[in-house]
mmJSON file of the N, C-alpha and C atoms, coordinates in Angstrom:
{"data_MODEL":{"atom_site":{
"group_PDB":["ATOM","ATOM","ATOM","ATOM","ATOM","ATOM","ATOM","ATOM","ATOM","ATOM","ATOM","ATOM","ATOM","ATOM","ATOM","ATOM","ATOM","ATOM","ATOM","ATOM","ATOM","ATOM","ATOM","ATOM","ATOM","ATOM","ATOM","ATOM","ATOM","ATOM","ATOM","ATOM","ATOM","ATOM","ATOM","ATOM","ATOM","ATOM","ATOM","ATOM","ATOM","ATOM","ATOM","ATOM","ATOM","ATOM","ATOM","ATOM","ATOM","ATOM","ATOM","ATOM","ATOM","ATOM","ATOM","ATOM","ATOM","ATOM","ATOM","ATOM","ATOM","ATOM","ATOM","ATOM","ATOM","ATOM","ATOM","ATOM","ATOM","ATOM","ATOM","ATOM","ATOM","ATOM","ATOM","ATOM","ATOM","ATOM","ATOM","ATOM","ATOM","ATOM","ATOM","ATOM","ATOM","ATOM","ATOM","ATOM","ATOM","ATOM","ATOM","ATOM","ATOM","ATOM","ATOM","ATOM","ATOM","ATOM","ATOM","ATOM","ATOM","ATOM","ATOM","ATOM","ATOM","ATOM","ATOM","ATOM","ATOM","ATOM","ATOM","ATOM","ATOM","ATOM","ATOM","ATOM","ATOM","ATOM","ATOM","ATOM","ATOM","ATOM","ATOM","ATOM","ATOM","ATOM","ATOM","ATOM","ATOM","ATOM","ATOM","ATOM","ATOM","ATOM","ATOM","ATOM","ATOM","ATOM","ATOM","ATOM","ATOM","ATOM","ATOM","ATOM","ATOM","ATOM","ATOM","ATOM","ATOM","ATOM","ATOM","ATOM","ATOM","ATOM","ATOM","ATOM","ATOM","ATOM","ATOM","ATOM","ATOM","ATOM","ATOM","ATOM","ATOM","ATOM","ATOM","ATOM","ATOM","ATOM","ATOM","ATOM","ATOM","ATOM","ATOM","ATOM","ATOM","ATOM","ATOM","ATOM","ATOM","ATOM","ATOM","ATOM","ATOM","ATOM","ATOM","ATOM","ATOM","ATOM","ATOM","ATOM","ATOM","ATOM","ATOM","ATOM","ATOM","ATOM","ATOM","ATOM","ATOM","ATOM","ATOM","ATOM","ATOM","ATOM","ATOM","ATOM","ATOM","ATOM","ATOM","ATOM","ATOM","ATOM","ATOM","ATOM","ATOM","ATOM","ATOM","ATOM","ATOM","ATOM","ATOM","ATOM","ATOM"],
"id":[1,2,3,4,5,6,7,8,9,10,11,12,13,14,15,16,17,18,19,20,21,22,23,24,25,26,27,28,29,30,31,32,33,34,35,36,37,38,39,40,41,42,43,44,45,46,47,48,49,50,51,52,53,54,55,56,57,58,59,60,61,62,63,64,65,66,67,68,69,70,71,72,73,74,75,76,77,78,79,80,81,82,83,84,85,86,87,88,89,90,91,92,93,94,95,96,97,98,99,100,101,102,103,104,105,106,107,108,109,110,111,112,113,114,115,116,117,118,119,120,121,122,123,124,125,126,127,128,129,130,131,132,133,134,135,136,137,138,139,140,141,142,143,144,145,146,147,148,149,150,151,152,153,154,155,156,157,158,159,160,161,162,163,164,165,166,167,168,169,170,171,172,173,174,175,176,177,178,179,180,181,182,183,184,185,186,187,188,189,190,191,192,193,194,195,196,197,198,199,200,201,202,203,204,205,206,207,208,209,210,211,212,213,214,215,216,217,218,219,220,221,222,223,224,225],
"type_symbol":["N","C","C","N","C","C","N","C","C","N","C","C","N","C","C","N","C","C","N","C","C","N","C","C","N","C","C","N","C","C","N","C","C","N","C","C","N","C","C","N","C","C","N","C","C","N","C","C","N","C","C","N","C","C","N","C","C","N","C","C","N","C","C","N","C","C","N","C","C","N","C","C","N","C","C","N","C","C","N","C","C","N","C","C","N","C","C","N","C","C","N","C","C","N","C","C","N","C","C","N","C","C","N","C","C","N","C","C","N","C","C","N","C","C","N","C","C","N","C","C","N","C","C","N","C","C","N","C","C","N","C","C","N","C","C","N","C","C","N","C","C","N","C","C","N","C","C","N","C","C","N","C","C","N","C","C","N","C","C","N","C","C","N","C","C","N","C","C","N","C","C","N","C","C","N","C","C","N","C","C","N","C","C","N","C","C","N","C","C","N","C","C","N","C","C","N","C","C","N","C","C","N","C","C","N","C","C","N","C","C","N","C","C","N","C","C","N","C","C","N","C","C","N","C","C"],
"label_atom_id":["N","CA","C","N","CA","C","N","CA","C","N","CA","C","N","CA","C","N","CA","C","N","CA","C","N","CA","C","N","CA","C","N","CA","C","N","CA","C","N","CA","C","N","CA","C","N","CA","C","N","CA","C","N","CA","C","N","CA","C","N","CA","C","N","CA","C","N","CA","C","N","CA","C","N","CA","C","N","CA","C","N","CA","C","N","CA","C","N","CA","C","N","CA","C","N","CA","C","N","CA","C","N","CA","C","N","CA","C","N","CA","C","N","CA","C","N","CA","C","N","CA","C","N","CA","C","N","CA","C","N","CA","C","N","CA","C","N","CA","C","N","CA","C","N","CA","C","N","CA","C","N","CA","C","N","CA","C","N","CA","C","N","CA","C","N","CA","C","N","CA","C","N","CA","C","N","CA","C","N","CA","C","N","CA","C","N","CA","C","N","CA","C","N","CA","C","N","CA","C","N","CA","C","N","CA","C","N","CA","C","N","CA","C","N","CA","C","N","CA","C","N","CA","C","N","CA","C","N","CA","C","N","CA","C","N","CA","C","N","CA","C","N","CA","C","N","CA","C","N","CA","C","N","CA","C","N","CA","C","N","CA","C"],
"label_alt_id":[null,null,null,null,null,null,null,null,null,null,null,null,null,null,null,null,null,null,null,null,null,null,null,null,null,null,null,null,null,null,null,null,null,null,null,null,null,null,null,null,null,null,null,null,null,null,null,null,null,null,null,null,null,null,null,null,null,null,null,null,null,null,null,null,null,null,null,null,null,null,null,null,null,null,null,null,null,null,null,null,null,null,null,null,null,null,null,null,null,null,null,null,null,null,null,null,null,null,null,null,null,null,null,null,null,null,null,null,null,null,null,null,null,null,null,null,null,null,null,null,null,null,null,null,null,null,null,null,null,null,null,null,null,null,null,null,null,null,null,null,null,null,null,null,null,null,null,null,null,null,null,null,null,null,null,null,null,null,null,null,null,null,null,null,null,null,null,null,null,null,null,null,null,null,null,null,null,null,null,null,null,null,null,null,null,null,null,null,null,null,null,null,null,null,null,null,null,null,null,null,null,null,null,null,null,null,null,null,null,null,null,null,null,null,null,null,null,null,null,null,null,null,null,null,null],
"label_comp_id":["UNK","UNK","UNK","UNK","UNK","UNK","UNK","UNK","UNK","UNK","UNK","UNK","UNK","UNK","UNK","UNK","UNK","UNK","UNK","UNK","UNK","UNK","UNK","UNK","UNK","UNK","UNK","UNK","UNK","UNK","UNK","UNK","UNK","UNK","UNK","UNK","UNK","UNK","UNK","UNK","UNK","UNK","UNK","UNK","UNK","UNK","UNK","UNK","UNK","UNK","UNK","UNK","UNK","UNK","UNK","UNK","UNK","UNK","UNK","UNK","UNK","UNK","UNK","UNK","UNK","UNK","UNK","UNK","UNK","UNK","UNK","UNK","UNK","UNK","UNK","UNK","UNK","UNK","UNK","UNK","UNK","UNK","UNK","UNK","UNK","UNK","UNK","UNK","UNK","UNK","UNK","UNK","UNK","UNK","UNK","UNK","UNK","UNK","UNK","UNK","UNK","UNK","UNK","UNK","UNK","UNK","UNK","UNK","UNK","UNK","UNK","UNK","UNK","UNK","UNK","UNK","UNK","UNK","UNK","UNK","UNK","UNK","UNK","UNK","UNK","UNK","UNK","UNK","UNK","UNK","UNK","UNK","UNK","UNK","UNK","UNK","UNK","UNK","UNK","UNK","UNK","UNK","UNK","UNK","UNK","UNK","UNK","UNK","UNK","UNK","UNK","UNK","UNK","UNK","UNK","UNK","UNK","UNK","UNK","UNK","UNK","UNK","UNK","UNK","UNK","UNK","UNK","UNK","UNK","UNK","UNK","UNK","UNK","UNK","UNK","UNK","UNK","UNK","UNK","UNK","UNK","UNK","UNK","UNK","UNK","UNK","UNK","UNK","UNK","UNK","UNK","UNK","UNK","UNK","UNK","UNK","UNK","UNK","UNK","UNK","UNK","UNK","UNK","UNK","UNK","UNK","UNK","UNK","UNK","UNK","UNK","UNK","UNK","UNK","UNK","UNK","UNK","UNK","UNK","UNK","UNK","UNK","UNK","UNK","UNK"],
"label_asym_id":["A","A","A","A","A","A","A","A","A","A","A","A","A","A","A","A","A","A","A","A","A","A","A","A","A","A","A","A","A","A","A","A","A","A","A","A","A","A","A","A","A","A","A","A","A","A","A","A","A","A","A","A","A","A","A","A","A","A","A","A","A","A","A","A","A","A","A","A","A","A","A","A","A","A","A","A","A","A","A","A","A","A","A","A","A","A","A","A","A","A","A","A","A","A","A","A","A","A","A","A","A","A","A","A","A","A","A","A","A","A","A","A","A","A","A","A","A","A","A","A","A","A","A","A","A","A","A","A","A","A","A","A","A","A","A","A","A","A","A","A","A","A","A","A","A","A","A","A","A","A","A","A","A","A","A","A","A","A","A","A","A","A","A","A","A","A","A","A","A","A","A","A","A","A","A","A","A","A","A","A","A","A","A","A","A","A","A","A","A","A","A","A","A","A","A","A","A","A","A","A","A","A","A","A","A","A","A","A","A","A","A","A","A","A","A","A","A","A","A","A","A","A","A","A","A"],
"label_entity_id":["1","1","1","1","1","1","1","1","1","1","1","1","1","1","1","1","1","1","1","1","1","1","1","1","1","1","1","1","1","1","1","1","1","1","1","1","1","1","1","1","1","1","1","1","1","1","1","1","1","1","1","1","1","1","1","1","1","1","1","1","1","1","1","1","1","1","1","1","1","1","1","1","1","1","1","1","1","1","1","1","1","1","1","1","1","1","1","1","1","1","1","1","1","1","1","1","1","1","1","1","1","1","1","1","1","1","1","1","1","1","1","1","1","1","1","1","1","1","1","1","1","1","1","1","1","1","1","1","1","1","1","1","1","1","1","1","1","1","1","1","1","1","1","1","1","1","1","1","1","1","1","1","1","1","1","1","1","1","1","1","1","1","1","1","1","1","1","1","1","1","1","1","1","1","1","1","1","1","1","1","1","1","1","1","1","1","1","1","1","1","1","1","1","1","1","1","1","1","1","1","1","1","1","1","1","1","1","1","1","1","1","1","1","1","1","1","1","1","1","1","1","1","1","1","1"],
"label_seq_id":[1,1,1,2,2,2,3,3,3,4,4,4,5,5,5,6,6,6,7,7,7,8,8,8,9,9,9,10,10,10,11,11,11,12,12,12,13,13,13,14,14,14,15,15,15,16,16,16,17,17,17,18,18,18,19,19,19,20,20,20,21,21,21,22,22,22,23,23,23,24,24,24,25,25,25,26,26,26,27,27,27,28,28,28,29,29,29,30,30,30,31,31,31,32,32,32,33,33,33,34,34,34,35,35,35,36,36,36,37,37,37,38,38,38,39,39,39,40,40,40,41,41,41,42,42,42,43,43,43,44,44,44,45,45,45,46,46,46,47,47,47,48,48,48,49,49,49,50,50,50,51,51,51,52,52,52,53,53,53,54,54,54,55,55,55,56,56,56,57,57,57,58,58,58,59,59,59,60,60,60,61,61,61,62,62,62,63,63,63,64,64,64,65,65,65,66,66,66,67,67,67,68,68,68,69,69,69,70,70,70,71,71,71,72,72,72,73,73,73,74,74,74,75,75,75],
"pdbx_PDB_ins_code":[null,null,null,null,null,null,null,null,null,null,null,null,null,null,null,null,null,null,null,null,null,null,null,null,null,null,null,null,null,null,null,null,null,null,null,null,null,null,null,null,null,null,null,null,null,null,null,null,null,null,null,null,null,null,null,null,null,null,null,null,null,null,null,null,null,null,null,null,null,null,null,null,null,null,null,null,null,null,null,null,null,null,null,null,null,null,null,null,null,null,null,null,null,null,null,null,null,null,null,null,null,null,null,null,null,null,null,null,null,null,null,null,null,null,null,null,null,null,null,null,null,null,null,null,null,null,null,null,null,null,null,null,null,null,null,null,null,null,null,null,null,null,null,null,null,null,null,null,null,null,null,null,null,null,null,null,null,null,null,null,null,null,null,null,null,null,null,null,null,null,null,null,null,null,null,null,null,null,null,null,null,null,null,null,null,null,null,null,null,null,null,null,null,null,null,null,null,null,null,null,null,null,null,null,null,null,null,null,null,null,null,null,null,null,null,null,null,null,null,null,null,null,null,null,null],
"Cartn_x":[-3.846,-2.258,-3.125,-2.597,-3.124,-2.484,-1.196,-1.367,-1.445,-2.014,-3.094,-3.37,-2.987,-3.207,-2.758,-1.839,-0.811,0.459,0.295,1.675,2.52,3.955,4.968,6.312,6.638,7.491,8.552,9.943,10.646,11.524,11.48,12.696,13.142,14.552,15.764,16.062,16.982,17.38,16.384,15.965,14.612,16.29,15.842,16.6,16.317,15.289,14.909,14.934,14.836,14.941,15.649,16.539,17.898,16.355,16.304,15.377,15.09,16.137,15.581,14.666,14.627,14.015,12.67,12.803,11.678,10.717,11.192,10.301,10.039,11.13,10.582,9.323,9.133,7.877,6.775,7.084,5.378,5.291,6.355,5.961,4.871,5.692,4.538,3.292,3.142,2.271,1.397,1.544,0.968,0.954,1.613,1.892,2.773,3.049,3.87,4.849,6.291,7.344,7.674,7.116,8.172,9.153,10.232,11.166,10.831,9.698,9.128,7.913,7.739,6.405,5.393,4.469,3.008,1.597,0.567,-0.384,-0.986,-0.487,-0.737,-0.202,0.846,0.902,0.279,0.006,-0.334,0.063,1.741,1.938,3.53,3.946,5.475,6.139,6.636,7.03,8.501,8.819,10.15,11.432,12.062,13.17,13.612,14.983,15.91,16.325,16.333,16.652,16.242,14.871,14.094,14.453,14.751,15.442,13.474,13.98,12.973,11.535,11.723,10.413,9.415,10.055,8.65,8.554,8.933,8.139,7.306,7.842,7.087,5.391,5.689,4.121,3.952,3.853,3.263,2.288,3.146,3.175,1.524,1.582,0.693,-0.747,-0.08,-1.361,-1.239,0.141,-0.135,0.176,-0.278,-0.225,0.712,1.979,3.202,3.483,3.899,4.486,5.96,5.36,7.103,7.503,8.416,9.13,8.384,8.23,7.241,5.603,5.421,3.985,3.881,4.732,4.698,4.972,5.856,6.002,4.51,4.058,2.822,2.182,1.385,1.163,0.874,2.578,3.506,2.808,2.717,2.699,1.581],
"Cartn_y":[22.913,21.562,20.436,19.778,18.232,17.243,17.384,16.37,16.454,17.475,18.105,17.69,17.409,16.24,14.997,14.588,12.814,13.089,11.992,11.631,11.217,11.3,10.406,10.063,8.825,8.19,7.459,8.481,8.131,6.808,5.738,4.926,4.236,4.067,3.979,5.173,4.865,5.671,6.111,7.595,7.551,8.354,7.516,7.937,9.736,10.209,11.106,12.759,12.271,13.603,12.925,14.196,13.71,13.701,12.867,12.646,13.907,15.481,16.497,17.536,16.711,17.512,17.275,15.58,15.254,15.918,16.237,16.271,17.868,18.634,20.129,19.973,18.997,18.807,18.497,17.765,17.006,18.047,18.589,20.199,20.997,21.516,22.866,22.349,20.985,20.328,20.535,21.018,20.766,19.383,18.484,17.48,17.017,16.255,16.254,15.3,15.152,13.757,13.318,12.266,11.053,10.68,10.325,9.633,8.054,7.721,6.25,5.974,4.712,4.421,4.15,4.691,4.211,4.412,3.737,3.995,5.828,6.563,7.757,7.736,7.106,7.259,7.364,7.943,7.695,7.019,7.134,6.44,6.613,4.933,5.032,5.409,6.029,6.132,5.076,4.07,3.342,3.388,3.913,3.855,2.345,2.98,1.739,1.378,-0.397,-0.865,0.01,-0.475,0.422,-0.728,0.234,-0.5,-0.851,-1.237,-1.946,-1.513,0.191,0.88,0.284,-0.584,-0.677,-1.74,-2.94,-3.864,-3.55,-2.748,-1.481,-1.756,-0.773,0.016,-1.668,-2.343,-3.493,-4.028,-4.668,-4.765,-3.515,-2.677,-1.716,-1.694,-1.909,-1.95,-0.455,-0.152,1.773,1.575,2.48,2.358,2.136,1.832,2.1,2.635,3.437,3.908,3.737,3.21,3.431,5.031,5.334,6.667,7.415,6.047,6.695,7.29,6.269,6.663,8.364,8.458,9.193,10.612,10.299,11.646,11.839,10.676,11.042,12.028,11.615,12.21,13.093,14.145,15.207,16.158,15.459,16.083,17.499],
"Cartn_z":[0.023,-0.038,-0.13,-0.663,-1.222,-0.109,0.755,1.877,3.068,3.153,4.395,5.763,6.412,7.742,8.103,6.792,6.06,6.971,7.274,7.784,7.072,6.913,6.178,7.224,6.426,6.892,5.615,5.593,4.681,5.1,4.259,4.296,3.291,3.194,2.053,1.423,0.114,-0.486,-1.906,-1.852,-2.461,-4.345,-5.446,-6.798,-7.59,-7.342,-8.108,-6.687,-5.623,-5.156,-3.674,-2.682,-1.606,-0.313,0.598,1.589,2.1,2.164,2.514,1.543,0.358,-0.516,-0.597,-0.429,-0.319,1.237,2.357,3.792,3.213,2.357,2.022,1.48,0.586,-0.45,0.359,1.306,1.901,3.113,3.616,4.72,3.529,2.417,1.213,1.311,1.494,0.851,1.743,2.752,4.106,4.908,4.659,5.61,6.051,6.83,8.457,7.785,8.331,7.958,10.104,10.132,11.041,10.752,11.65,12.043,12.139,13.249,13.026,12.729,12.659,11.686,13.399,13.373,14.095,13.603,14.599,14.095,13.538,13.905,13.062,11.762,11.515,9.785,8.81,7.788,6.807,5.494,5.352,4.649,4.567,4.167,4.19,3.184,2.408,1.597,1.075,0.172,0.552,-0.893,-0.624,-1.8,-1.553,-2.634,-2.445,-1.615,-0.902,0.368,1.506,1.852,2.604,3.723,5.345,6.731,7.731,8.237,9.339,9.501,8.678,8.937,7.849,6.834,5.986,6.851,7.349,8.094,9.479,9.666,11.041,10.07,8.976,7.97,7.468,7.271,6.309,8.068,9.769,10.636,11.356,10.788,11.575,10.54,9.042,8.044,7.355,7.197,7.208,5.802,4.409,3.281,2.781,1.971,1.769,-0.141,-0.016,-1.227,-2.007,-3.26,-3.899,-4.287,-4.531,-4.825,-6.143,-7.251,-8.207,-7.337,-6.777,-6.454,-5.584,-4.814,-4.275,-4.957,-6.004,-7.225,-7.877,-8.377,-8.79,-7.849,-6.415,-5.397,-5.255,-5.559,-4.979,-6.605,-7.633,-8.621,-9.377],
"occupancy":[1.0,1.0,1.0,1.0,1.0,1.0,1.0,1.0,1.0,1.0,1.0,1.0,1.0,1.0,1.0,1.0,1.0,1.0,1.0,1.0,1.0,1.0,1.0,1.0,1.0,1.0,1.0,1.0,1.0,1.0,1.0,1.0,1.0,1.0,1.0,1.0,1.0,1.0,1.0,1.0,1.0,1.0,1.0,1.0,1.0,1.0,1.0,1.0,1.0,1.0,1.0,1.0,1.0,1.0,1.0,1.0,1.0,1.0,1.0,1.0,1.0,1.0,1.0,1.0,1.0,1.0,1.0,1.0,1.0,1.0,1.0,1.0,1.0,1.0,1.0,1.0,1.0,1.0,1.0,1.0,1.0,1.0,1.0,1.0,1.0,1.0,1.0,1.0,1.0,1.0,1.0,1.0,1.0,1.0,1.0,1.0,1.0,1.0,1.0,1.0,1.0,1.0,1.0,1.0,1.0,1.0,1.0,1.0,1.0,1.0,1.0,1.0,1.0,1.0,1.0,1.0,1.0,1.0,1.0,1.0,1.0,1.0,1.0,1.0,1.0,1.0,1.0,1.0,1.0,1.0,1.0,1.0,1.0,1.0,1.0,1.0,1.0,1.0,1.0,1.0,1.0,1.0,1.0,1.0,1.0,1.0,1.0,1.0,1.0,1.0,1.0,1.0,1.0,1.0,1.0,1.0,1.0,1.0,1.0,1.0,1.0,1.0,1.0,1.0,1.0,1.0,1.0,1.0,1.0,1.0,1.0,1.0,1.0,1.0,1.0,1.0,1.0,1.0,1.0,1.0,1.0,1.0,1.0,1.0,1.0,1.0,1.0,1.0,1.0,1.0,1.0,1.0,1.0,1.0,1.0,1.0,1.0,1.0,1.0,1.0,1.0,1.0,1.0,1.0,1.0,1.0,1.0,1.0,1.0,1.0,1.0,1.0,1.0,1.0,1.0,1.0,1.0,1.0,1.0,1.0,1.0,1.0,1.0,1.0,1.0],
"B_iso_or_equiv":[0.0,0.0,0.0,0.0,0.0,0.0,0.0,0.0,0.0,0.0,0.0,0.0,0.0,0.0,0.0,0.0,0.0,0.0,0.0,0.0,0.0,0.0,0.0,0.0,0.0,0.0,0.0,0.0,0.0,0.0,0.0,0.0,0.0,0.0,0.0,0.0,0.0,0.0,0.0,0.0,0.0,0.0,0.0,0.0,0.0,0.0,0.0,0.0,0.0,0.0,0.0,0.0,0.0,0.0,0.0,0.0,0.0,0.0,0.0,0.0,0.0,0.0,0.0,0.0,0.0,0.0,0.0,0.0,0.0,0.0,0.0,0.0,0.0,0.0,0.0,0.0,0.0,0.0,0.0,0.0,0.0,0.0,0.0,0.0,0.0,0.0,0.0,0.0,0.0,0.0,0.0,0.0,0.0,0.0,0.0,0.0,0.0,0.0,0.0,0.0,0.0,0.0,0.0,0.0,0.0,0.0,0.0,0.0,0.0,0.0,0.0,0.0,0.0,0.0,0.0,0.0,0.0,0.0,0.0,0.0,0.0,0.0,0.0,0.0,0.0,0.0,0.0,0.0,0.0,0.0,0.0,0.0,0.0,0.0,0.0,0.0,0.0,0.0,0.0,0.0,0.0,0.0,0.0,0.0,0.0,0.0,0.0,0.0,0.0,0.0,0.0,0.0,0.0,0.0,0.0,0.0,0.0,0.0,0.0,0.0,0.0,0.0,0.0,0.0,0.0,0.0,0.0,0.0,0.0,0.0,0.0,0.0,0.0,0.0,0.0,0.0,0.0,0.0,0.0,0.0,0.0,0.0,0.0,0.0,0.0,0.0,0.0,0.0,0.0,0.0,0.0,0.0,0.0,0.0,0.0,0.0,0.0,0.0,0.0,0.0,0.0,0.0,0.0,0.0,0.0,0.0,0.0,0.0,0.0,0.0,0.0,0.0,0.0,0.0,0.0,0.0,0.0,0.0,0.0,0.0,0.0,0.0,0.0,0.0,0.0],
"pdbx_formal_charge":[null,null,null,null,null,null,null,null,null,null,null,null,null,null,null,null,null,null,null,null,null,null,null,null,null,null,null,null,null,null,null,null,null,null,null,null,null,null,null,null,null,null,null,null,null,null,null,null,null,null,null,null,null,null,null,null,null,null,null,null,null,null,null,null,null,null,null,null,null,null,null,null,null,null,null,null,null,null,null,null,null,null,null,null,null,null,null,null,null,null,null,null,null,null,null,null,null,null,null,null,null,null,null,null,null,null,null,null,null,null,null,null,null,null,null,null,null,null,null,null,null,null,null,null,null,null,null,null,null,null,null,null,null,null,null,null,null,null,null,null,null,null,null,null,null,null,null,null,null,null,null,null,null,null,null,null,null,null,null,null,null,null,null,null,null,null,null,null,null,null,null,null,null,null,null,null,null,null,null,null,null,null,null,null,null,null,null,null,null,null,null,null,null,null,null,null,null,null,null,null,null,null,null,null,null,null,null,null,null,null,null,null,null,null,null,null,null,null,null,null,null,null,null,null,null],
"auth_seq_id":[1,1,1,2,2,2,3,3,3,4,4,4,5,5,5,6,6,6,7,7,7,8,8,8,9,9,9,10,10,10,11,11,11,12,12,12,13,13,13,14,14,14,15,15,15,16,16,16,17,17,17,18,18,18,19,19,19,20,20,20,21,21,21,22,22,22,23,23,23,24,24,24,25,25,25,26,26,26,27,27,27,28,28,28,29,29,29,30,30,30,31,31,31,32,32,32,33,33,33,34,34,34,35,35,35,36,36,36,37,37,37,38,38,38,39,39,39,40,40,40,41,41,41,42,42,42,43,43,43,44,44,44,45,45,45,46,46,46,47,47,47,48,48,48,49,49,49,50,50,50,51,51,51,52,52,52,53,53,53,54,54,54,55,55,55,56,56,56,57,57,57,58,58,58,59,59,59,60,60,60,61,61,61,62,62,62,63,63,63,64,64,64,65,65,65,66,66,66,67,67,67,68,68,68,69,69,69,70,70,70,71,71,71,72,72,72,73,73,73,74,74,74,75,75,75],
"auth_comp_id":["UNK","UNK","UNK","UNK","UNK","UNK","UNK","UNK","UNK","UNK","UNK","UNK","UNK","UNK","UNK","UNK","UNK","UNK","UNK","UNK","UNK","UNK","UNK","UNK","UNK","UNK","UNK","UNK","UNK","UNK","UNK","UNK","UNK","UNK","UNK","UNK","UNK","UNK","UNK","UNK","UNK","UNK","UNK","UNK","UNK","UNK","UNK","UNK","UNK","UNK","UNK","UNK","UNK","UNK","UNK","UNK","UNK","UNK","UNK","UNK","UNK","UNK","UNK","UNK","UNK","UNK","UNK","UNK","UNK","UNK","UNK","UNK","UNK","UNK","UNK","UNK","UNK","UNK","UNK","UNK","UNK","UNK","UNK","UNK","UNK","UNK","UNK","UNK","UNK","UNK","UNK","UNK","UNK","UNK","UNK","UNK","UNK","UNK","UNK","UNK","UNK","UNK","UNK","UNK","UNK","UNK","UNK","UNK","UNK","UNK","UNK","UNK","UNK","UNK","UNK","UNK","UNK","UNK","UNK","UNK","UNK","UNK","UNK","UNK","UNK","UNK","UNK","UNK","UNK","UNK","UNK","UNK","UNK","UNK","UNK","UNK","UNK","UNK","UNK","UNK","UNK","UNK","UNK","UNK","UNK","UNK","UNK","UNK","UNK","UNK","UNK","UNK","UNK","UNK","UNK","UNK","UNK","UNK","UNK","UNK","UNK","UNK","UNK","UNK","UNK","UNK","UNK","UNK","UNK","UNK","UNK","UNK","UNK","UNK","UNK","UNK","UNK","UNK","UNK","UNK","UNK","UNK","UNK","UNK","UNK","UNK","UNK","UNK","UNK","UNK","UNK","UNK","UNK","UNK","UNK","UNK","UNK","UNK","UNK","UNK","UNK","UNK","UNK","UNK","UNK","UNK","UNK","UNK","UNK","UNK","UNK","UNK","UNK","UNK","UNK","UNK","UNK","UNK","UNK","UNK","UNK","UNK","UNK","UNK","UNK"],
"auth_asym_id":["A","A","A","A","A","A","A","A","A","A","A","A","A","A","A","A","A","A","A","A","A","A","A","A","A","A","A","A","A","A","A","A","A","A","A","A","A","A","A","A","A","A","A","A","A","A","A","A","A","A","A","A","A","A","A","A","A","A","A","A","A","A","A","A","A","A","A","A","A","A","A","A","A","A","A","A","A","A","A","A","A","A","A","A","A","A","A","A","A","A","A","A","A","A","A","A","A","A","A","A","A","A","A","A","A","A","A","A","A","A","A","A","A","A","A","A","A","A","A","A","A","A","A","A","A","A","A","A","A","A","A","A","A","A","A","A","A","A","A","A","A","A","A","A","A","A","A","A","A","A","A","A","A","A","A","A","A","A","A","A","A","A","A","A","A","A","A","A","A","A","A","A","A","A","A","A","A","A","A","A","A","A","A","A","A","A","A","A","A","A","A","A","A","A","A","A","A","A","A","A","A","A","A","A","A","A","A","A","A","A","A","A","A","A","A","A","A","A","A","A","A","A","A","A","A"],
"auth_atom_id":["N","CA","C","N","CA","C","N","CA","C","N","CA","C","N","CA","C","N","CA","C","N","CA","C","N","CA","C","N","CA","C","N","CA","C","N","CA","C","N","CA","C","N","CA","C","N","CA","C","N","CA","C","N","CA","C","N","CA","C","N","CA","C","N","CA","C","N","CA","C","N","CA","C","N","CA","C","N","CA","C","N","CA","C","N","CA","C","N","CA","C","N","CA","C","N","CA","C","N","CA","C","N","CA","C","N","CA","C","N","CA","C","N","CA","C","N","CA","C","N","CA","C","N","CA","C","N","CA","C","N","CA","C","N","CA","C","N","CA","C","N","CA","C","N","CA","C","N","CA","C","N","CA","C","N","CA","C","N","CA","C","N","CA","C","N","CA","C","N","CA","C","N","CA","C","N","CA","C","N","CA","C","N","CA","C","N","CA","C","N","CA","C","N","CA","C","N","CA","C","N","CA","C","N","CA","C","N","CA","C","N","CA","C","N","CA","C","N","CA","C","N","CA","C","N","CA","C","N","CA","C","N","CA","C","N","CA","C","N","CA","C","N","CA","C","N","CA","C","N","CA","C","N","CA","C","N","CA","C","N","CA","C"],
"pdbx_PDB_model_num":[1,1,1,1,1,1,1,1,1,1,1,1,1,1,1,1,1,1,1,1,1,1,1,1,1,1,1,1,1,1,1,1,1,1,1,1,1,1,1,1,1,1,1,1,1,1,1,1,1,1,1,1,1,1,1,1,1,1,1,1,1,1,1,1,1,1,1,1,1,1,1,1,1,1,1,1,1,1,1,1,1,1,1,1,1,1,1,1,1,1,1,1,1,1,1,1,1,1,1,1,1,1,1,1,1,1,1,1,1,1,1,1,1,1,1,1,1,1,1,1,1,1,1,1,1,1,1,1,1,1,1,1,1,1,1,1,1,1,1,1,1,1,1,1,1,1,1,1,1,1,1,1,1,1,1,1,1,1,1,1,1,1,1,1,1,1,1,1,1,1,1,1,1,1,1,1,1,1,1,1,1,1,1,1,1,1,1,1,1,1,1,1,1,1,1,1,1,1,1,1,1,1,1,1,1,1,1,1,1,1,1,1,1,1,1,1,1,1,1,1,1,1,1,1,1]
}}}
């Protein structure tokens, strides 16, 4: 389970996966999904037109992944 113990926040529009599909994949691989960014967040996955969650991630020093980077991580 590659994502064991990792918490993800999704922001913006994901082009190749729907948001629900992305959440499902994260959970299947052992990760968790949160609706808001905090110090406990492992990664923010930023799609097209990300919202304030991207700024929150940058403020807190949380790693930001592009959709392509996220897809490589879960492949």
